[in-house]
C-alpha positions in Angstrom: -47.7 53.7 -48.0 -47.4 54.3 -51.8 -50.0 55.3 -53.6 -50.2 54.1 -57.6 -52.5 55.9 -59.9 -54.3 54.1 -62.6 -56.2 55.2 -65.5 -56.8 56.6 -69.4 -56.6 59.6 -70.7 -58.3 61.5 -68.0 -55.1 60.3 -65.7 -52.2 61.0 -67.8 -53.2 63.9 -69.2 -51.8 65.7 -72.3 -48.9 68.6 -72.8 -49.7 72.0 -70.7 -51.8 70.0 -67.9 -51.5 70.2 -64.1 -53.7 66.6 -63.8 -55.7 65.4 -61.1 -52.5 63.4 -59.8 -50.6 66.8 -59.3 -53.8 67.7 -57.4 -53.7 64.2 -55.5 -49.7 65.1 -54.1 -50.7 68.8 -53.4 -53.4 67.1 -51.2 -50.9 64.0 -49.8 -48.5 66.5 -49.1 -50.8 69.0 -47.4 -52.6 65.9 -45.0 -50.8 62.3 -45.1 -49.0 62.2 -41.8 -46.4 60.0 -42.4 -44.1 59.0 -45.2 -45.8 57.8 -48.4 -44.7 57.5 -52.2 -46.7 58.2 -55.4 -45.4 54.9 -57.7 -45.7 53.7 -61.4 -43.6 52.7 -64.2 -44.3 55.6 -65.8 -43.8 59.6 -65.4 -44.8 61.4 -68.7 -47.9 62.9 -70.2 -49.3 62.2 -73.8 -48.1 64.7 -76.6 -50.5 65.1 -79.2 -48.4 66.3 -81.8 -46.1 63.3 -81.1 -49.5 61.2 -80.7 -47.0 59.1 -78.1 -46.5 59.9 -74.3 -43.6 61.9 -74.3 -43.9 64.8 -73.0 -42.7 66.3 -69.8 -44.3 69.7 -69.9 -46.8 69.5 -66.5 -48.1 72.8 -66.3 -46.2 73.4 -63.1 -42.5 72.2 -63.8 -41.8 71.9 -59.7 -44.2 68.7 -60.2 -41.4 66.6 -58.0 -39.9 63.6 -61.1 -40.8 60.8 -58.3 -44.5 62.1 -57.4 -44.9 62.0 -61.6 -45.4 58.5 -61.8 -48.1 56.1 -62.4 -49.9 53.5 -64.6 -52.2 55.9 -67.4 -52.3 55.9 -70.7 -54.1 57.5 -73.6 -56.4 55.1 -75.3 -56.2 52.7 -72.5 -58.6 50.8 -70.6 -59.3 48.0 -68.3 -58.9 45.7 -71.5 -55.1 47.4 -71.6 -54.2 47.2 -68.1 -55.7 43.9 -66.8 -52.8 42.3 -68.2 -50.2 44.6 -66.9 -51.4 45.5 -63.5 -49.8 42.8 -61.6 -46.4 43.6 -62.5 -46.4 47.1 -62.0 -47.5 46.0 -58.4 -45.0 43.7 -57.9 -42.4 46.4 -59.1 -43.8 49.5 -57.7 -44.7 47.7 -53.9 -47.9 49.1 -54.5 -50.4 49.9 -51.4 -53.1 51.3 -52.8 -54.5 52.0 -56.2 -56.6 55.1 -57.2 -57.9 53.5 -60.5 -60.3 55.2 -63.3 -60.4 53.5 -66.0 -63.7 52.2 -68.6 -65.2 55.2 -70.7 -62.3 54.9 -73.4 -63.3 50.9 -72.8 -67.5 51.3 -73.6 -66.4 54.1 -76.3 -64.5 51.8 -79.0 -63.2 48.2 -76.9 -65.7 46.1 -75.0 -69.7 46.5 -73.7 -70.5 47.1 -70.1 -70.3 43.4 -69.5 -67.0 42.7 -71.1 -65.8 46.2 -69.7 -67.4 44.8 -66.1 -65.4 41.2 -67.0 -61.9 43.0 -67.6 -62.3 45.3 -64.4 -62.6 42.0 -62.0 -59.9 40.4 -63.9 -57.6 43.8 -63.3 -58.6 43.2 -59.3 -57.7 39.5 -59.1 -54.2 40.1 -61.1 -53.4 42.4 -58.7 -54.0 40.9 -55.8 -51.4 38.2 -57.5 -49.0 40.9 -56.6 -50.3 42.0 -53.1 -52.6 39.9 -51.6 -53.4 43.1 -49.2 -53.6 45.7 -52.2 -55.8 48.5 -51.1 -58.0 50.0 -54.2 -60.3 53.2 -54.3 -62.4 52.9 -58.0 -63.6 55.5 -59.8 -66.9 55.2 -61.5 -67.3 56.1 -65.0 -67.9 60.0 -65.7 -69.9 60.1 -69.0 -68.6 62.4 -71.5 -70.2 64.4 -74.3 -70.7 61.9 -76.5 -73.3 60.7 -74.0 -75.6 63.5 -74.8 -76.4 62.6 -78.2 -75.7 58.7 -77.9 -77.9 57.3 -75.8 -77.0 53.7 -76.3 -73.5 55.1 -75.3 -74.7 56.7 -72.4 -76.8 53.3 -71.1 -73.9 51.7 -71.3 -72.0 53.7 -69.0 -74.7 53.7 -66.7 -75.0 49.7 -67.0 -71.0 49.1 -66.7 -71.0 51.6 -63.0 -74.0 49.2 -62.0 -71.5 46.4 -62.7 -68.6 47.9 -61.3 -70.7 48.7 -58.4 -71.6 45.2 -57.8 -67.9 43.7 -58.3 -66.6 46.0 -55.7 -69.4 44.3 -53.2 -68.5 41.0 -54.4 -64.6 41.1 -54.5 -64.4 43.6 -51.5 -62.2 41.6 -48.2 -60.8 42.7 -44.9 -57.4 41.6 -46.1 -58.2 43.7 -49.4 -60.3 46.1 -49.3 -62.3 47.7 -52.2 -63.7 51.3 -52.8 -66.0 52.8 -55.2 -65.5 56.3 -55.0 -68.4 58.9 -55.9 -68.9 60.9 -59.0 -67.6 63.8 -58.0 -70.5 66.0 -56.7 -71.4 68.9 -59.3 -69.1 67.6 -62.1 -69.9 69.0 -64.9 -68.5 68.3 -68.4 -69.4 71.7 -70.2 -67.6 73.8 -67.1 -64.5 71.3 -65.6 -63.0 69.5 -68.9 -62.1 71.4 -71.6 -63.3 69.2 -74.4 -66.3 67.7 -72.8 -64.3 64.8 -71.7 -60.9 65.7 -70.6 -60.8 67.9 -66.8 -59.4 71.3 -67.1 -58.4 72.7 -63.7 -61.5 72.4 -61.9 -62.6 68.8 -63.2 -58.6 67.8 -61.9 -59.6 68.9 -58.5 -63.0 67.2 -58.4 -61.5 64.4 -59.0 -58.6 64.5 -56.5 -60.7 65.3 -53.9 -63.3 62.3 -55.4 -60.3 59.6 -54.0 -58.9 61.3 -51.4 -62.7 61.6 -50.0 -63.4 58.4 -50.0 -60.2 57.1 -48.5 -60.4 59.1 -45.4 -64.9 58.9 -45.2 -64.0 55.2 -45.4 -61.0 54.2 -44.0 -59.7 56.8 -42.1 -56.6 57.9 -44.5 -55.6 61.5 -44.8 -57.9 64.0 -44.5 -60.8 65.6 -46.4 -59.8 67.5 -49.5 -59.7 71.2 -48.4 -59.6 72.5 -52.2 -63.1 73.3 -53.9 -64.3 74.8 -57.2 -63.9 77.7 -56.1 -60.1 77.5 -55.8 -57.8 80.0 -58.1 -57.5 77.4 -60.8 -53.9 78.1 -61.4 -52.9 76.6 -58.1 
């Protein structure tokens, strides 16, 4: 099975991050019973000094190069990924998409209805490359801006409602869609380093959201074994 992580800055990560993708790789190594691959056209982290995705400085340098693959970008959302997802799925021969998108769209590009329309376009396009593709979609986790910007908070809530409807409308037996739950207990003040981007505990919680959704709904893999109390350096 071939997993393609898709996301924005919370998924690509920045210089010095472990990333939730690393936590997912650790999980798959521990529980996956058959050969698998993590796939995608990109491998780098975002480099804040260069303002470009040029960094290879993961917090754990032993993170295997092949397991670093993804389709994620700093400042990229559904708007940007919908036009490129079909080619990415086709070229990587992806079987499962792990998708975390929407916050950047709502913050800078599109309202909740337009963002939801782009999410639907993304799903449709991805299926043109693989009609049997599985997708796990994470709802938007409002960041620190939502604490003082009521319209933005309302937009995040409305988009999550529309995303849930899209998953219900577009789910099929041949290409199942799954809406993951917001990680229980996720706190932007302790699980992120800036109110948006996950720190080590947040990375574990995001990986767990995807892993537990797949295990509970589809019987794939196993439950995520790491919890908030786990050492943050490993």
